[in-house]
C-alpha positions in Angstrom: -91.7 176.3 -58.2 -90.6 173.7 -55.8 -87.4 174.5 -54.3 -86.3 171.0 -53.9 -85.9 171.3 -57.9 -83.3 173.8 -57.1 -81.0 171.5 -54.9 -81.9 168.8 -57.7 -80.7 171.1 -60.4 -77.5 172.0 -58.8 -76.7 168.3 -58.1 -77.2 167.6 -61.9 -75.0 170.6 -63.0 -72.0 169.5 -60.7 -72.4 166.1 -62.1 -72.4 167.4 -65.6 -69.4 169.7 -64.8 -67.6 166.6 -63.4 -68.2 164.9 -66.5 -67.7 167.3 -69.2 -66.0 170.1 -67.5 -66.7 173.7 -67.2 -67.4 175.7 -70.2 -68.5 179.2 -71.2 -72.3 179.7 -70.6 -72.2 176.7 -68.4 -75.8 176.0 -67.3 -77.5 178.7 -69.5 -79.4 176.2 -71.7 -80.9 174.5 -68.6 -81.7 177.9 -66.9 -83.7 178.8 -70.0 -85.8 175.7 -69.8 -86.4 176.5 -66.3 -87.4 180.0 -67.1 -89.8 178.5 -69.6 -91.2 175.9 -67.6 -91.9 178.4 -64.7 -93.1 181.2 -66.9 -90.3 183.5 -65.6 -91.7 186.8 -65.0 -89.9 189.3 -62.4 -92.6 191.8 -62.6 -95.5 189.5 -62.0 -97.5 188.4 -58.8 -95.8 188.0 -55.6 -95.3 184.2 -56.4 -93.8 184.8 -59.7 -91.6 187.4 -58.4 -90.4 184.8 -55.6 -89.7 182.1 -58.5 -87.9 184.6 -60.5 -85.6 185.6 -57.6 -84.9 181.8 -57.0 -84.2 181.4 -60.7 -81.7 184.3 -60.8 -80.1 183.3 -57.8 -79.6 179.7 -59.6 -78.4 181.5 -62.6 -75.8 183.4 -60.6 -74.8 180.2 -59.0 -73.9 178.7 -62.5 -71.9 181.6 -63.7 -69.9 181.6 -60.5 -69.3 177.7 -60.0 -65.7 176.8 -60.2 -66.2 173.0 -59.3 
């Protein structure tokens, strides 16, 4: 996983929140797509665990984002 994708993702989600407002399950569809794209596996190889940790942190950011 390229970690610059995380910053791009956050910027995209901030713009989406400004446009459409915040809602329940904000960002969950996008996080699910990321998990599929990077074969999310928190129990795999060290690289897979590192990627999973970053995706989990991004998911927490979405859940706690207030605008």
